[in-house]
C-alpha positions in Angstrom: 96.6 115.6 94.3 94.9 114.9 97.5 91.5 116.0 98.6 90.7 116.2 102.4 87.5 116.5 103.8 86.4 116.5 107.5 86.4 112.7 107.7 87.8 111.5 104.4 90.9 111.8 102.3 90.4 111.1 98.4 93.6 110.5 96.7 94.7 109.0 93.3 95.2 105.1 93.6 98.9 103.8 94.3 100.2 100.5 93.7 100.8 100.2 97.4 97.0 99.9 97.8 96.7 96.5 96.1 95.7 94.5 99.4 93.2 97.2 100.6 91.8 97.4 97.0 91.5 93.5 96.8 89.7 93.6 100.2 87.2 96.4 98.9 86.6 94.4 95.8 86.3 91.0 97.8 83.7 92.9 100.0 81.7 94.1 97.0 81.4 90.5 95.5 80.1 89.3 98.8 77.6 92.0 99.4 73.9 92.3 98.3 75.1 94.9 95.7 77.0 92.5 93.5 74.4 91.7 91.2 74.2 95.6 90.1 77.7 95.6 88.4 80.0 93.4 86.5 82.1 91.0 88.1 84.9 92.6 90.2 88.4 90.8 90.0 89.2 89.6 93.4 92.2 86.9 93.0 95.5 88.0 93.7 97.1 87.3 90.4 94.5 89.5 88.7 94.6 92.4 91.2 98.4 92.4 90.9 98.2 92.8 87.2 95.4 95.3 87.4 96.4 97.6 89.9 99.4 99.0 88.2 97.3 99.6 85.0 94.8 101.3 87.1 97.3 103.6 88.6 98.9 104.4 85.3 95.2 105.4 83.9 94.8 108.1 86.7 91.1 107.0 86.8 90.8 105.5 90.3 90.8 107.4 93.7 90.9 105.7 97.1 88.4 106.7 99.8 90.5 106.8 103.2 89.2 107.4 106.6 91.1 110.3 108.2 91.3 109.0 111.7 92.8 105.5 110.8 94.1 105.9 107.2 92.0 102.8 106.2 90.9 102.5 102.6 87.1 102.2 102.7 86.3 102.4 99.2 87.3 104.0 96.0 86.0 106.4 93.3 86.6 106.0 89.6 86.2 108.5 86.8 86.4 107.2 83.2 86.0 110.3 81.1 83.3 111.8 82.4 81.6 108.9 84.1 81.7 108.5 88.0 81.7 105.2 89.6 81.9 104.3 93.3 82.2 101.4 95.6 82.3 101.3 99.4 83.0 98.6 101.8 79.7 97.3 103.4 80.9 98.2 106.9 81.1 101.9 105.8 77.8 102.2 103.8 75.0 104.4 105.0 77.2 106.9 107.0 77.7 109.5 104.0 81.0 108.7 103.1 80.1 108.0 99.5 78.4 111.4 99.3 81.3 113.0 101.0 84.0 111.6 98.7 82.0 111.8 95.6 81.1 115.4 96.1 84.6 116.4 97.0 86.0 114.8 93.8 83.5 116.4 91.5 84.0 119.7 93.0 87.8 119.2 92.8 87.4 118.4 89.0 84.9 121.0 88.6 87.3 123.7 89.8 90.8 122.3 88.9 90.2 120.7 85.5 87.1 122.6 84.2 85.0 119.6 84.1 81.4 120.7 84.3 79.6 117.6 82.9 79.5 114.3 84.5 77.7 111.0 83.9 76.9 107.8 85.8 75.0 104.7 85.4 73.2 103.0 88.1 70.6 100.0 88.3 67.2 101.7 89.2 66.7 98.6 91.7 70.1 99.8 93.4 68.3 102.3 95.5 71.2 103.4 97.5 73.3 104.4 94.4 70.4 106.1 92.9 69.7 107.9 96.0 73.4 109.2 96.3 73.5 110.3 92.7 70.4 112.3 93.1 71.7 113.8 96.2 74.8 114.7 94.2 72.5 116.4 91.7 72.5 113.8 89.1 69.2 113.4 86.9 68.2 110.6 85.0 68.3 111.3 81.0 67.4 107.7 79.6 67.2 104.1 81.0 68.3 100.9 79.3 68.5 97.3 80.3 71.9 95.8 81.2 72.8 92.2 81.8 75.8 92.5 84.3 76.2 88.7 84.8 75.3 85.6 82.8 73.6 83.9 85.5 71.4 87.1 86.3 68.6 88.7 84.4 69.0 92.1 82.9 68.3 95.1 85.0 66.8 98.5 84.1 69.7 101.1 84.5 69.3 104.6 84.6 71.9 107.0 82.7 72.6 109.9 84.9 73.8 113.3 84.2 75.0 116.3 86.3 75.8 119.6 84.8 77.6 122.2 87.1 
């Protein structure tokens, strides 16, 4: 499976993507968005252990620039729950929407999935805006503490039905 859009290729994660995925996760942990998610693994040993498991799970998809092949982020689909992470240098350029829309459309057409969920901290306005642009609506909210050293934040539980 490979989904090609005008600017991106969305494809299943491969074990060859270990270094690129580590770079994406390190970038996330160093970004202003880190507080809105659980701690990402960033050390080489943990990444080397996790990537084969993530590949085997078939739940992770890389987001690659067509012009360079660079991995700029990834999508996850655990059950019907969408997740996304993008390198800081590539945010606010429409790549997240383009990749997520392509994956959701593919899953709807090819796998007959018509219900998707997502969760985002309501303070994380970029993620909330992306989910709403994709057609998700907030169904409920709850407080989640992602990090021991951080206070709980209000999260929206989002739903998209196609």
